Structure formats: C-alpha cells, structure tokens
N, C-alpha and C positions, 0 to 999 in steps of 0.2 A: 930233329931233336938235338938237344945240346948234350954236353958231358953230364954224367950222372954222379950224384953224391948220395950219401945215406942220411936218412932222417927217421928216427924212432923205428929202425928195423926195416924201413921201406926204401924204395929207390926214388930219389928226388931228381927231377930234371926241369928244364925250362923248355916249353913248347909254344911257339908263336907268342913269346913274351909273357906267358903265364906259367906259374909254378905248378907242377904236376907231381903228385906222390903216388907211386904204385905200391899198394899194400897187399900182403898175403892175406887170404881169407881167414886163416887161423889167428892172425894178429889184429884183425880189423878193429874190434871194440877197444882193445888195449891201446892201440895206436891213436884212435880217436880221443880217448881219455887224455892222452899226453898232449894232443893238439888243443884240447880245451884248456889244459893247464898252460899251454903256450900262448893263450889269448884268442884262439879261434873259437869265439863264443857264439857265432851265428851260422846255422846251417840254412843257406838260402835256397838250395836245390838238391834234390836226391832223385835220381832217375836210373834207368837201366838201358843197356843197348844189347840188341840181339845181332851178333855178327854172323848169322847163318850164311850169308853170301859173301863174306869177307874173311875166310879162315886164315889167310896169309897176311893179315895186317901187321904193321910194324909195332913191336913193343920193345922196351929196353932189354938188353942182355940180362938174364936172370929171372925174367918174367915169362911164364908159360901162357901163351894166348889161349883163352877158352872161348866157348861160343858166346857166353853172356858176360857182361861187365856192368857192375854198379858204379855209378859216377856221383860223387858228392862234392858240391861246391860250398866251401867254407869262407867266412869273412872274419877278420880280426879288425874290429873297429878301432881299438887302441893302437894297433900297428899300421892301420890303413893298408892291410894286406889281404890278398885273396889266394886261396889254395884249392886246387882240384885234386880230389882223392879218387883213384881208380882201383877197383878190386875185381879180379878175374873170378868168374863163377862157372864151374863145370856143368855141362848139360846133364850129367848123370846125378848131380846133387844141387839143384837150383835153389839153395837156401842161404840165408845170411842172417847173422844176429842183428837185433834191432838197436837203433841208436836212441830210442825213445827216452831212456833214463838220462842221456846226455843232452839231447836236443828234443824236448817234448813236441815241438812244432813239426818234427819229422814224421809223426804218426801217419798223417794223410798221404804224404809222399811215399812212404814205405808201403802202405796199403795198395797204392796204385801200381807200384812196381811188382 
C-alpha cells in the first residue's frame, strides 16, 4: 500500500495501481453523495467480503479491521477514473445504509450482499 491521504473524511491510498478509499460506516452515504458530486456517476460493482479466516489482514492506520467489508467499485466516465470504496462492517451489526437513491442500479447488488 502507498502513502495515505484524506478524501471526504476517508483514507485514500493507491493499491496495485488502483485508488482505494476506506470510509467509516457512519459516513458511508454522505461520502458517496460527495463522490457522485465529484463525477463518480456509475456504480459498476457492489459486493461484500467475509474475512472469517483472515482477521489479521492489513488495513491502513486509522482503520479498524472488522470481520465483514463492503466493497464498491465506482467509475467516473468524465474523468476516466475508477475508485474502490471499502467499508468495514462489524459482525455484531452487519448492516449498512442503501445506495439506491444515489445509484438505482445498486439494488440487486445490495440484495445479494
């Protein structure tokens, strides 16, 4: 992982040539709204990861690794940019607000998660 910077209250870094933004669960929808305003107008993938067998994985300083993680891949067609958003989800409260109002196409992906 590369050096980290801040973007909309999250931790931004470059990993394997891709921009990755770690967002706190409490700021998820607010941050995503700002990203829409920044031109990230396409949600091309939304999935979740269960890190049951990898509790000691590497995350940036300031991020608490949880058992579950929601991963959202966004595209900005105007900027020709891709951004991966990662949100840690505690096993004790495995819920997250919906992005449907921002990205209507995310409904089926969220349902599968």
